[in-house]
N, CA, C and O atoms as CSV, one atom per row, in Angstrom:
chain,resi,resn,atom,element,x,y,z
A,1,MET,N,N,0.825,-0.872,0.135
A,1,MET,CA,C,0.011,-0.103,-0.063
A,1,MET,C,C,0.941,0.991,0.342
A,1,MET,O,O,1.620,1.021,1.369
A,2,ALA,N,N,0.862,2.148,-0.884
A,2,ALA,CA,C,1.929,2.926,-1.141
A,2,ALA,C,C,1.538,3.994,0.269
A,2,ALA,O,O,2.379,4.201,1.144
A,3,LEU,N,N,0.320,4.527,0.303
A,3,LEU,CA,C,-0.030,5.548,1.311
A,3,LEU,C,C,0.744,5.142,2.671
A,3,LEU,O,O,1.585,5.868,3.202
A,4,ASP,N,N,0.258,3.620,3.260
A,4,ASP,CA,C,0.848,3.063,4.361
A,4,ASP,C,C,2.346,3.514,3.902
A,4,ASP,O,O,2.732,4.538,4.466
A,5,ARG,N,N,3.173,2.979,3.059
A,5,ARG,CA,C,4.588,3.315,2.854
A,5,ARG,C,C,5.196,4.594,3.029
A,5,ARG,O,O,6.192,4.817,3.717
A,6,GLY,N,N,4.484,5.489,2.312
A,6,GLY,CA,C,4.905,6.913,2.127
A,6,GLY,C,C,4.307,7.267,3.829
A,6,GLY,O,O,4.881,8.314,4.129
A,7,LEU,N,N,3.699,6.969,4.640
A,7,LEU,CA,C,3.505,7.270,5.969
A,7,LEU,C,C,4.678,6.924,6.965
A,7,LEU,O,O,5.274,7.700,7.711
A,8,SER,N,N,4.891,5.374,6.769
A,8,SER,CA,C,6.314,5.165,7.441
A,8,SER,C,C,7.425,5.979,6.942
A,8,SER,O,O,8.434,6.015,7.646
A,9,TYR,N,N,7.407,6.669,5.791
A,9,TYR,CA,C,8.608,6.995,5.515
A,9,TYR,C,C,8.974,8.535,6.616
A,9,TYR,O,O,10.025,8.852,7.173
A,10,LEU,N,N,7.558,9.255,6.595
A,10,LEU,CA,C,7.455,10.355,6.908
A,10,LEU,C,C,7.447,10.189,8.786
A,10,LEU,O,O,7.570,11.139,9.559
A,11,ASN,N,N,7.297,8.951,9.122
A,11,ASN,CA,C,7.295,8.560,10.378
A,11,ASN,C,C,8.912,8.387,10.791
A,11,ASN,O,O,9.259,8.674,11.937
A,12,GLN,N,N,10.022,7.835,9.665
A,12,GLN,CA,C,11.282,7.667,10.166
A,12,GLN,C,C,11.798,8.787,10.013
A,12,GLN,O,O,12.704,8.961,10.827
A,13,TRP,N,N,11.562,10.004,9.040
A,13,TRP,CA,C,11.965,11.126,8.752
A,13,TRP,C,C,11.469,12.150,10.032
A,13,TRP,O,O,12.238,13.051,10.368
A,14,LEU,N,N,10.159,11.982,10.734
A,14,LEU,CA,C,9.719,12.809,11.696
A,14,LEU,C,C,10.159,12.506,13.023
A,14,LEU,O,O,10.478,13.283,13.923
A,15,TYR,N,N,10.120,11.093,13.001
A,15,TYR,CA,C,10.231,11.069,14.730
A,15,TYR,C,C,11.237,9.676,14.701
A,15,TYR,O,O,11.246,8.931,15.681
A,16,HIS,N,N,12.283,9.319,13.209
A,16,HIS,CA,C,13.323,8.563,13.733
A,16,HIS,C,C,12.864,7.592,14.083
A,16,HIS,O,O,13.588,7.104,14.951
A,17,GLN,N,N,11.728,6.798,13.817
A,17,GLN,CA,C,10.982,5.468,13.791
A,17,GLN,C,C,11.373,4.853,12.854
A,17,GLN,O,O,11.079,5.366,11.774
A,18,THR,N,N,12.026,3.782,12.808
A,18,THR,CA,C,12.054,2.620,11.634
A,18,THR,C,C,10.602,1.742,11.845
A,18,THR,O,O,10.014,1.282,10.865
A,19,GLU,N,N,10.111,1.570,13.189
A,19,GLU,CA,C,8.834,0.616,13.175
A,19,GLU,C,C,8.101,1.257,14.004
A,19,GLU,O,O,8.615,2.077,14.765
A,20,THR,N,N,6.885,1.026,14.013
A,20,THR,CA,C,5.878,1.398,14.727
A,20,THR,C,C,6.334,1.054,16.372
A,20,THR,O,O,7.273,0.314,16.666
A,21,GLN,N,N,5.734,1.534,17.041
A,21,GLN,CA,C,5.664,0.926,18.817
A,21,GLN,C,C,5.110,-0.839,18.673
A,21,GLN,O,O,5.631,-1.803,19.234
A,22,ASN,N,N,4.358,-0.845,18.090
A,22,ASN,CA,C,3.513,-2.032,17.916
A,22,ASN,C,C,4.282,-3.172,17.512
A,22,ASN,O,O,4.318,-4.323,17.945
A,23,ASP,N,N,4.896,-2.580,16.570
A,23,ASP,CA,C,5.835,-4.063,15.688
A,23,ASP,C,C,6.849,-3.981,16.583
A,23,ASP,O,O,7.221,-5.063,17.038
A,24,GLN,N,N,7.543,-2.759,17.061
A,24,GLN,CA,C,8.518,-3.100,18.255
A,24,GLN,C,C,8.424,-4.169,19.487
A,24,GLN,O,O,9.268,-4.907,19.995
A,25,ALA,N,N,6.995,-3.931,19.760
A,25,ALA,CA,C,6.576,-5.165,20.899
A,25,ALA,C,C,6.588,-6.228,20.162
A,25,ALA,O,O,7.494,-6.963,20.553
A,26,ILE,N,N,6.032,-6.664,19.295
A,26,ILE,CA,C,5.957,-8.367,18.552
A,26,ILE,C,C,7.438,-8.788,18.497
A,26,ILE,O,O,7.826,-9.806,19.071
A,27,GLN,N,N,8.258,-7.982,17.793
A,27,GLN,CA,C,9.742,-7.996,17.648
A,27,GLN,C,C,10.517,-8.658,18.989
A,27,GLN,O,O,11.159,-9.704,19.083
A,28,ALA,N,N,10.227,-7.717,19.902
A,28,ALA,CA,C,10.617,-8.421,21.236
A,28,ALA,C,C,10.392,-9.428,21.718
A,28,ALA,O,O,11.292,-10.065,22.265
A,29,ILE,N,N,9.042,-9.905,21.657
A,29,ILE,CA,C,8.443,-11.579,21.954
A,29,ILE,C,C,9.336,-12.363,20.778
A,29,ILE,O,O,9.939,-13.413,21.002
A,30,MET,N,N,9.325,-11.842,19.796
A,30,MET,CA,C,9.618,-12.917,18.835
A,30,MET,C,C,11.172,-13.427,18.942
A,30,MET,O,O,11.692,-14.504,18.653
A,31,ASP,N,N,11.764,-12.049,19.547
A,31,ASP,CA,C,13.078,-12.260,19.504
A,31,ASP,C,C,13.943,-13.003,20.605
A,31,ASP,O,O,15.158,-13.201,20.582
A,32,SER,N,N,12.780,-13.463,21.832
A,32,SER,CA,C,12.889,-13.738,23.091
A,32,SER,C,C,13.561,-15.306,22.870
A,32,SER,O,O,14.722,-15.585,23.171
A,33,ASN,N,N,12.823,-16.021,22.429
A,33,ASN,CA,C,13.291,-17.508,22.189
A,33,ASN,C,C,12.449,-18.299,21.230
A,33,ASN,O,O,11.283,-17.944,21.057
A,34,SER,N,N,12.912,-19.293,20.619
A,34,SER,CA,C,12.155,-19.984,19.456
A,34,SER,C,C,10.718,-20.344,19.728
A,34,SER,O,O,9.916,-20.457,18.801
A,35,ALA,N,N,10.367,-20.536,21.049
A,35,ALA,CA,C,8.758,-21.092,21.226
A,35,ALA,C,C,8.011,-19.687,21.014
A,35,ALA,O,O,6.993,-19.565,20.332
A,36,SER,N,N,8.548,-18.820,21.578
A,36,SER,CA,C,7.757,-17.317,21.648
A,36,SER,C,C,7.804,-16.779,19.850
A,36,SER,O,O,6.942,-16.139,19.248
A,37,LEU,N,N,8.885,-17.211,19.427
A,37,LEU,CA,C,8.820,-16.845,17.735
A,37,LEU,C,C,7.689,-17.980,16.990
A,37,LEU,O,O,6.947,-17.615,16.078
A,38,VAL,N,N,7.692,-19.142,17.437
A,38,VAL,CA,C,6.772,-19.688,16.708
A,38,VAL,C,C,5.356,-18.921,16.902
A,38,VAL,O,O,4.721,-18.337,16.024
A,39,LEU,N,N,5.016,-19.069,18.275
A,39,LEU,CA,C,3.581,-18.631,18.580
A,39,LEU,C,C,3.444,-17.417,18.074
A,39,LEU,O,O,2.378,-17.202,17.498
A,40,MET,N,N,4.197,-16.590,18.124
A,40,MET,CA,C,4.319,-14.959,17.842
A,40,MET,C,C,3.709,-15.248,16.721
A,40,MET,O,O,2.490,-15.278,16.557
A,41,VAL,N,N,4.688,-15.506,15.788
A,41,VAL,CA,C,4.346,-15.998,13.975
A,41,VAL,C,C,2.665,-16.395,13.960
A,41,VAL,O,O,1.830,-15.674,13.414
A,42,ILE,N,N,2.414,-17.379,14.500
A,42,ILE,CA,C,1.024,-17.746,14.185
A,42,ILE,C,C,-0.055,-16.864,14.737
A,42,ILE,O,O,-1.031,-16.622,14.026
A,43,SER,N,N,0.043,-16.328,16.028
A,43,SER,CA,C,-0.989,-15.728,16.184
A,43,SER,C,C,-0.679,-14.209,15.538
A,43,SER,O,O,-1.765,-13.673,15.318
A,44,VAL,N,N,0.142,-13.567,15.261
A,44,VAL,CA,C,0.278,-12.305,14.306
A,44,VAL,C,C,-0.208,-12.666,12.662
A,44,VAL,O,O,-0.355,-11.680,11.939
A,45,ILE,N,N,-0.489,-14.183,11.983
A,45,ILE,CA,C,-0.596,-14.208,11.012
A,45,ILE,C,C,-1.614,-14.461,10.637
A,45,ILE,O,O,-1.914,-14.117,9.494
A,46,ILE,N,N,-2.685,-15.268,11.576
A,46,ILE,CA,C,-3.595,-15.827,11.958
A,46,ILE,C,C,-4.399,-15.607,12.719
A,46,ILE,O,O,-5.523,-15.451,12.242
A,47,PHE,N,N,-4.285,-15.507,13.931
A,47,PHE,CA,C,-5.204,-15.622,15.052
A,47,PHE,C,C,-5.604,-13.943,15.138
A,47,PHE,O,O,-6.773,-13.557,15.167
A,48,ALA,N,N,-4.415,-13.025,15.173
A,48,ALA,CA,C,-4.987,-11.545,15.252
A,48,ALA,C,C,-5.509,-11.105,14.521
A,48,ALA,O,O,-6.227,-10.186,14.916
A,49,PRO,N,N,-5.541,-11.393,13.069
A,49,PRO,CA,C,-6.513,-11.203,11.912
A,49,PRO,C,C,-7.919,-11.762,12.179
A,49,PRO,O,O,-8.845,-10.966,12.022
A,50,ILE,N,N,-8.192,-12.927,12.532
A,50,ILE,CA,C,-9.585,-13.407,12.444
A,50,ILE,C,C,-10.323,-12.498,13.564
A,50,ILE,O,O,-11.252,-11.717,13.362
A,51,CYS,N,N,-9.441,-12.901,15.262
A,51,CYS,CA,C,-10.189,-11.838,16.076
A,51,CYS,C,C,-10.559,-10.313,15.571
A,51,CYS,O,O,-11.630,-9.724,15.715
A,52,GLU,N,N,-9.277,-9.824,14.899
A,52,GLU,CA,C,-9.313,-8.054,14.924
A,52,GLU,C,C,-10.697,-8.012,13.752
A,52,GLU,O,O,-11.790,-7.521,14.034
A,53,GLU,N,N,-10.490,-8.386,12.956
A,53,GLU,CA,C,-11.385,-8.328,11.710
A,53,GLU,C,C,-12.416,-8.939,11.962
A,53,GLU,O,O,-13.181,-8.755,11.015
A,54,LEU,N,N,-13.066,-9.839,13.034
A,54,LEU,CA,C,-14.687,-9.994,13.743
A,54,LEU,C,C,-14.881,-8.787,14.459
A,54,LEU,O,O,-15.893,-8.117,14.251
A,55,LEU,N,N,-13.781,-8.336,15.514
A,55,LEU,CA,C,-14.246,-7.154,16.209
A,55,LEU,C,C,-14.410,-6.027,15.469
A,55,LEU,O,O,-15.602,-5.817,15.241
A,56,PHE,N,N,-13.725,-5.278,15.041
A,56,PHE,CA,C,-13.510,-4.131,13.899
A,56,PHE,C,C,-14.152,-4.210,13.296
A,56,PHE,O,O,-14.922,-3.251,13.356
A,57,ARG,N,N,-14.437,-5.010,12.463
A,57,ARG,CA,C,-15.243,-4.987,11.345
A,57,ARG,C,C,-16.945,-5.401,11.627
A,57,ARG,O,O,-17.941,-4.682,11.706
A,58,GLY,N,N,-16.736,-7.107,11.751
A,58,GLY,CA,C,-17.883,-7.719,12.141
A,58,GLY,C,C,-19.005,-6.991,12.945
A,58,GLY,O,O,-20.147,-6.670,12.616
A,59,LEU,N,N,-18.220,-6.816,14.252
A,59,LEU,CA,C,-19.059,-6.151,15.411
A,59,LEU,C,C,-19.472,-5.284,15.490
A,59,LEU,O,O,-20.621,-5.069,15.875
A,60,LEU,N,N,-18.123,-3.955,14.919
A,60,LEU,CA,C,-18.296,-2.764,14.867
A,60,LEU,C,C,-19.026,-2.021,13.388
A,60,LEU,O,O,-19.713,-1.000,13.427
A,61,ILE,N,N,-18.823,-2.498,12.611
A,61,ILE,CA,C,-19.603,-2.133,11.355
A,61,ILE,C,C,-21.209,-2.903,11.884
A,61,ILE,O,O,-22.164,-2.298,12.372
A,62,LYS,N,N,-21.118,-4.269,11.624
A,62,LYS,CA,C,-22.431,-4.866,11.378
A,62,LYS,C,C,-23.368,-5.073,12.550
A,62,LYS,O,O,-24.569,-5.341,12.521
A,63,GLY,N,N,-22.411,-4.856,13.783
A,63,GLY,CA,C,-22.941,-4.873,14.613
A,63,GLY,C,C,-23.591,-3.584,15.786
A,63,GLY,O,O,-24.705,-3.646,16.307
A,64,LEU,N,N,-22.759,-2.669,15.968
A,64,LEU,CA,C,-23.038,-1.350,16.221
A,64,LEU,C,C,-23.062,-0.101,15.456
A,64,LEU,O,O,-23.373,1.033,15.821
A,65,LEU,N,N,-22.612,-0.607,14.156
A,65,LEU,CA,C,-22.800,0.980,13.341
A,65,LEU,C,C,-23.820,0.134,12.097
A,65,LEU,O,O,-23.346,0.248,10.966
A,66,PRO,N,N,-24.733,-0.431,12.153
A,66,PRO,CA,C,-25.554,-1.273,10.582
A,66,PRO,C,C,-26.027,0.152,9.793
A,66,PRO,O,O,-25.846,0.269,8.581
A,67,ASN,N,N,-26.763,1.416,10.750
A,67,ASN,CA,C,-27.459,2.188,10.178
A,67,ASN,C,C,-26.723,3.574,9.789
A,67,ASN,O,O,-27.205,4.599,9.308
A,68,VAL,N,N,-25.367,3.258,10.166
A,68,VAL,CA,C,-24.711,4.715,9.784
A,68,VAL,C,C,-23.858,4.644,8.412
A,68,VAL,O,O,-23.390,3.648,7.861
A,69,ASN,N,N,-23.816,5.608,8.140
A,69,ASN,CA,C,-23.333,5.727,6.321
A,69,ASN,C,C,-21.749,5.004,6.273
A,69,ASN,O,O,-20.728,5.235,6.921
A,70,PRO,N,N,-22.060,4.054,5.218
A,70,PRO,CA,C,-20.693,2.993,5.204
A,70,PRO,C,C,-19.662,3.929,5.382
A,70,PRO,O,O,-18.925,3.615,6.316
A,71,ILE,N,N,-19.166,5.611,4.456
A,71,ILE,CA,C,-17.824,5.952,4.719
A,71,ILE,C,C,-17.770,6.175,6.374
A,71,ILE,O,O,-16.704,5.890,6.919
A,72,TYR,N,N,-18.690,6.591,7.066
A,72,TYR,CA,C,-18.391,6.722,8.993
A,72,TYR,C,C,-17.900,5.624,9.269
A,72,TYR,O,O,-16.745,5.464,9.663
A,73,ALA,N,N,-18.761,4.711,9.082
A,73,ALA,CA,C,-18.605,3.712,9.480
A,73,ALA,C,C,-17.072,3.057,9.411
A,73,ALA,O,O,-16.415,2.696,10.387
A,74,ILE,N,N,-16.706,2.998,8.136
A,74,ILE,CA,C,-15.192,2.683,7.722
A,74,ILE,C,C,-13.933,3.385,8.739
A,74,ILE,O,O,-12.977,2.978,9.400
A,75,VAL,N,N,-14.641,4.790,8.381
A,75,VAL,CA,C,-13.804,5.724,9.126
A,75,VAL,C,C,-13.488,5.505,10.848
A,75,VAL,O,O,-12.351,5.398,11.307
A,76,ILE,N,N,-14.697,5.467,11.626
A,76,ILE,CA,C,-14.499,4.881,12.432
A,76,ILE,C,C,-14.052,3.794,12.803
A,76,ILE,O,O,-13.410,3.826,13.853
A,77,SER,N,N,-14.193,2.619,12.194
A,77,SER,CA,C,-13.551,1.379,12.163
A,77,SER,C,C,-11.977,1.731,12.065
A,77,SER,O,O,-11.270,1.321,12.986
A,78,GLY,N,N,-11.490,2.323,11.215
A,78,GLY,CA,C,-10.216,2.268,11.466
A,78,GLY,C,C,-9.734,3.273,12.467
A,78,GLY,O,O,-8.582,3.267,12.902
A,79,LEU,N,N,-10.545,4.036,12.777
A,79,LEU,CA,C,-9.837,4.713,14.079
A,79,LEU,C,C,-9.524,3.952,15.106
A,79,LEU,O,O,-8.379,3.838,15.544
A,80,VAL,N,N,-10.661,3.306,15.614
A,80,VAL,CA,C,-10.652,2.376,16.891
A,80,VAL,C,C,-9.838,1.288,16.512
A,80,VAL,O,O,-9.107,0.892,17.420
A,81,PHE,N,N,-9.744,0.645,15.361
A,81,PHE,CA,C,-8.233,-0.401,15.114
A,81,PHE,C,C,-7.069,0.366,15.408
A,81,PHE,O,O,-6.251,-0.087,16.208
A,82,SER,N,N,-6.843,1.768,14.714
A,82,SER,CA,C,-5.737,2.070,15.131
A,82,SER,C,C,-5.224,2.530,16.490
A,82,SER,O,O,-4.046,2.590,16.845
A,83,ALA,N,N,-6.513,2.903,17.317
A,83,ALA,CA,C,-6.258,3.204,19.011
A,83,ALA,C,C,-5.842,2.337,19.745
A,83,ALA,O,O,-5.462,2.552,20.896
A,84,MET,N,N,-5.858,0.925,19.034
A,84,MET,CA,C,-5.901,-0.297,19.939
A,84,MET,C,C,-4.321,-0.908,19.348
A,84,MET,O,O,-3.965,-1.980,19.838
A,85,HIS,N,N,-3.325,-0.201,18.248
A,85,HIS,CA,C,-2.382,-0.519,18.324
A,85,HIS,C,C,-1.454,0.253,19.084
A,85,HIS,O,O,-0.516,0.290,18.288
A,86,GLN,N,N,-1.198,0.695,19.776
A,86,GLN,CA,C,-0.112,1.285,20.769
A,86,GLN,C,C,0.686,2.722,19.995
A,86,GLN,O,O,1.721,3.226,20.431
A,87,SER,N,N,-0.060,3.202,18.789
A,87,SER,CA,C,0.943,4.007,18.274
A,87,SER,C,C,1.099,5.322,19.386
A,87,SER,O,O,0.412,5.882,20.240
A,88,SER,N,N,2.463,5.422,18.789
A,88,SER,CA,C,3.304,6.105,19.605
A,88,SER,C,C,3.052,8.036,19.870
A,88,SER,O,O,2.962,8.754,20.866
A,89,ASN,N,N,3.010,8.303,18.137
A,89,ASN,CA,C,2.777,9.417,17.509
A,89,ASN,C,C,2.154,9.655,16.378
A,89,ASN,O,O,2.557,8.792,15.598
A,90,ALA,N,N,1.307,10.421,15.784
A,90,ALA,CA,C,0.415,10.993,14.969
A,90,ALA,C,C,0.692,9.847,13.612
A,90,ALA,O,O,-0.101,9.048,13.114
A,91,ILE,N,N,1.762,10.059,13.355
A,91,ILE,CA,C,2.446,9.200,11.863
A,91,ILE,C,C,1.701,8.081,12.020
A,91,ILE,O,O,0.711,7.795,11.346
A,92,SER,N,N,2.338,7.213,13.228
A,92,SER,CA,C,2.129,6.347,13.752
A,92,SER,C,C,0.613,5.650,13.539
A,92,SER,O,O,0.298,4.652,12.892
A,93,PHE,N,N,-0.092,6.454,14.236
A,93,PHE,CA,C,-1.604,6.488,14.548
A,93,PHE,C,C,-2.226,5.996,12.902
A,93,PHE,O,O,-2.705,4.930,12.514
A,94,ALA,N,N,-1.940,7.412,12.138
A,94,ALA,CA,C,-2.476,7.442,11.169
A,94,ALA,C,C,-2.148,5.855,9.863
A,94,ALA,O,O,-2.884,5.272,9.067
A,95,ILE,N,N,-0.727,5.701,10.250
A,95,ILE,CA,C,-0.626,4.198,9.388
A,95,ILE,C,C,-1.543,3.002,9.542
A,95,ILE,O,O,-1.896,2.324,8.577
A,96,TYR,N,N,-1.990,2.719,11.037
A,96,TYR,CA,C,-2.780,1.788,11.775
A,96,TYR,C,C,-4.252,2.011,11.234
A,96,TYR,O,O,-4.985,1.133,10.781
A,97,ALA,N,N,-4.662,3.926,11.427
A,97,ALA,CA,C,-6.012,4.006,10.820
A,97,ALA,C,C,-6.217,4.002,9.150
A,97,ALA,O,O,-7.324,3.932,8.616
A,98,VAL,N,N,-5.010,4.085,8.469
A,98,VAL,CA,C,-5.543,3.837,7.111
A,98,VAL,C,C,-5.330,2.356,6.849
A,98,VAL,O,O,-5.931,1.811,5.924
A,99,MET,N,N,-4.733,1.880,7.408
A,99,MET,CA,C,-4.737,0.093,7.521
A,99,MET,C,C,-6.454,-0.238,7.999
A,99,MET,O,O,-7.254,-0.802,7.252
A,100,GLY,N,N,-6.633,0.037,8.782
A,100,GLY,CA,C,-8.041,-0.212,9.334
A,100,GLY,C,C,-8.892,0.261,8.380
A,100,GLY,O,O,-9.834,-0.478,8.092
A,101,MET,N,N,-8.802,1.251,7.849
A,101,MET,CA,C,-9.656,1.666,7.198
A,101,MET,C,C,-9.666,0.840,5.719
A,101,MET,O,O,-10.760,0.772,5.157
A,102,SER,N,N,-8.747,0.343,5.204
A,102,SER,CA,C,-8.875,-0.243,3.987
A,102,SER,C,C,-9.375,-1.430,4.345
A,102,SER,O,O,-10.176,-1.963,3.577
A,103,PHE,N,N,-9.113,-1.900,5.227
A,103,PHE,CA,C,-9.952,-3.562,5.644
A,103,PHE,C,C,-11.311,-3.167,5.906
A,103,PHE,O,O,-12.072,-3.932,5.313
A,104,ALA,N,N,-11.904,-2.305,6.539
A,104,ALA,CA,C,-13.148,-1.899,6.767
A,104,ALA,C,C,-13.646,-1.583,5.050
A,104,ALA,O,O,-14.617,-2.013,4.427
A,105,TYR,N,N,-12.555,-0.672,4.640
A,105,TYR,CA,C,-13.475,-0.720,3.137
A,105,TYR,C,C,-13.593,-1.922,2.228
A,105,TYR,O,O,-14.574,-2.136,1.516
A,106,ALA,N,N,-12.479,-2.718,2.307
A,106,ALA,CA,C,-13.115,-4.285,1.583
A,106,ALA,C,C,-14.038,-5.000,1.812
A,106,ALA,O,O,-14.638,-5.574,0.904
A,107,TYR,N,N,-14.460,-5.165,3.489
A,107,TYR,CA,C,-15.540,-5.653,3.964
A,107,TYR,C,C,-16.822,-5.063,3.953
A,107,TYR,O,O,-17.801,-5.738,4.269
A,108,VAL,N,N,-16.953,-3.564,3.536
A,108,VAL,CA,C,-18.084,-2.940,3.540
A,108,VAL,C,C,-18.376,-3.246,1.855
A,108,VAL,O,O,-19.542,-3.477,1.537
A,109,LYS,N,N,-17.235,-3.245,0.711
A,109,LYS,CA,C,-17.448,-3.274,-0.577
A,109,LYS,C,C,-17.919,-4.899,-0.607
A,109,LYS,O,O,-18.691,-5.218,-1.511
A,110,THR,N,N,-17.579,-5.700,0.135
A,110,THR,CA,C,-17.601,-7.082,-0.287
A,110,THR,C,C,-18.692,-8.171,0.378
A,110,THR,O,O,-19.135,-9.304,0.192
A,111,ASP,N,N,-18.805,-7.078,1.242
A,111,ASP,CA,C,-20.112,-7.653,2.512
A,111,ASP,C,C,-19.311,-9.311,2.859
A,111,ASP,O,O,-20.029,-10.295,3.038
A,112,ARG,N,N,-18.079,-9.393,2.903
A,112,ARG,CA,C,-17.590,-10.405,3.399
A,112,ARG,C,C,-16.231,-10.404,3.983
A,112,ARG,O,O,-15.053,-10.187,3.697
A,113,ILE,N,N,-17.142,-10.819,5.113
A,113,ILE,CA,C,-15.214,-10.608,6.619
A,113,ILE,C,C,-14.090,-11.890,6.079
A,113,ILE,O,O,-12.888,-11.799,6.331
A,114,GLU,N,N,-14.483,-12.682,5.563
A,114,GLU,CA,C,-13.465,-13.528,4.846
A,114,GLU,C,C,-12.431,-12.784,3.952
A,114,GLU,O,O,-11.229,-12.958,4.155
A,115,VAL,N,N,-12.843,-12.015,3.033
A,115,VAL,CA,C,-11.886,-10.718,2.551
A,115,VAL,C,C,-11.237,-9.793,3.520
A,115,VAL,O,O,-10.023,-9.586,3.510
A,116,SER,N,N,-11.957,-9.311,4.248
A,116,SER,CA,C,-10.709,-8.216,5.430
A,116,SER,C,C,-10.217,-9.061,6.532
A,116,SER,O,O,-9.844,-8.497,7.560
A,117,ILE,N,N,-10.166,-10.512,6.432
A,117,ILE,CA,C,-9.317,-11.413,7.249
A,117,ILE,C,C,-8.218,-11.621,6.286
A,117,ILE,O,O,-7.058,-11.312,6.561
A,118,ALA,N,N,-8.602,-12.190,5.058
A,118,ALA,CA,C,-7.535,-12.304,3.822
A,118,ALA,C,C,-6.610,-11.267,4.309
A,118,ALA,O,O,-5.762,-11.498,5.172
A,119,LEU,N,N,-6.755,-10.298,3.834
A,119,LEU,CA,C,-6.267,-9.406,3.528
A,119,LEU,C,C,-5.342,-8.634,4.790
A,119,LEU,O,O,-4.246,-8.074,4.779
A,120,HIS,N,N,-6.205,-8.862,5.709
A,120,HIS,CA,C,-5.270,-8.615,7.328
A,120,HIS,C,C,-3.955,-9.480,7.471
A,120,HIS,O,O,-2.866,-9.080,7.882
A,121,MET,N,N,-4.348,-10.978,6.967
A,121,MET,CA,C,-3.013,-11.739,6.929
A,121,MET,C,C,-2.084,-11.706,5.981
A,121,MET,O,O,-0.928,-12.100,6.136
A,122,LEU,N,N,-2.721,-11.061,4.583
A,122,LEU,CA,C,-1.299,-10.868,4.079
A,122,LEU,C,C,-0.785,-9.775,4.426
A,122,LEU,O,O,0.438,-9.787,4.284
A,123,ASN,N,N,-1.173,-8.884,4.801
A,123,ASN,CA,C,-0.574,-7.581,5.401
A,123,ASN,C,C,0.566,-7.961,6.510
A,123,ASN,O,O,1.756,-7.649,6.550
A,124,ASN,N,N,-0.497,-9.011,7.690
A,124,ASN,CA,C,0.855,-9.343,8.719
A,124,ASN,C,C,1.957,-10.318,7.985
A,124,ASN,O,O,3.149,-10.331,8.292
A,125,THR,N,N,1.460,-10.995,7.137
A,125,THR,CA,C,2.517,-12.120,6.613
A,125,THR,C,C,3.591,-11.226,6.104
A,125,THR,O,O,4.686,-11.318,6.659
A,126,VAL,N,N,3.458,-10.449,5.216
A,126,VAL,CA,C,4.222,-9.628,4.467
A,126,VAL,C,C,5.004,-8.641,5.764
A,126,VAL,O,O,6.216,-8.428,5.735
A,127,ALA,N,N,4.280,-8.208,6.648
A,127,ALA,CA,C,5.475,-7.400,7.693
A,127,ALA,C,C,6.235,-8.045,8.509
A,127,ALA,O,O,7.207,-7.479,9.008
A,128,THR,N,N,5.871,-9.601,8.848
A,128,THR,CA,C,6.456,-10.569,9.471
A,128,THR,C,C,7.610,-10.909,8.529
A,128,THR,O,O,8.696,-10.675,9.059
A,129,VAL,N,N,7.688,-11.360,7.373
A,129,VAL,CA,C,8.785,-11.838,6.600
A,129,VAL,C,C,9.738,-10.788,6.455
A,129,VAL,O,O,10.948,-11.014,6.458
A,130,LEU,N,N,9.088,-9.285,6.286
A,130,LEU,CA,C,10.024,-8.246,6.285
A,130,LEU,C,C,10.698,-8.164,7.618
A,130,LEU,O,O,11.783,-7.596,7.494
A,131,ASN,N,N,10.452,-8.520,8.820
A,131,ASN,CA,C,11.333,-8.253,9.656
A,131,ASN,C,C,12.286,-9.196,9.883
A,131,ASN,O,O,13.254,-8.869,10.570
A,132,PHE,N,N,12.172,-10.896,9.212
A,132,PHE,CA,C,13.132,-11.652,8.880
A,132,PHE,C,C,14.281,-11.230,8.265
A,132,PHE,O,O,15.370,-11.518,8.761
A,133,VAL,N,N,14.186,-10.509,7.129
A,133,VAL,CA,C,14.771,-10.194,6.074
A,133,VAL,C,C,15.824,-8.929,6.379
A,133,VAL,O,O,16.507,-8.460,5.469
């Protein structure tokens, strides 16, 4: 996602952070020992996307905001998603908000939670692989 990459560069330039606080916490757990590494990779790639999409898209958009304009529901979902990801500055918050809004857009557009889960899994897989490179 070009906007996400651009925000990451801006975060590095303004705040000298090469990764978000959330990514740093995940990396610290993965670095602690091999069992933690395996469990964290499974959690980050499989369990977190499923749980987060069911919560931030399924429950929030379909459960709590079913009669809200879809654009507003997408924005609210993205902002709440970002608020739960340990942002340490405005750029980091924007990175997660845009990511959450992208997943929410995919969900609203297709009306299939599987689509946003798959996109979230793909995003987390790429991020995890890049952490190893």
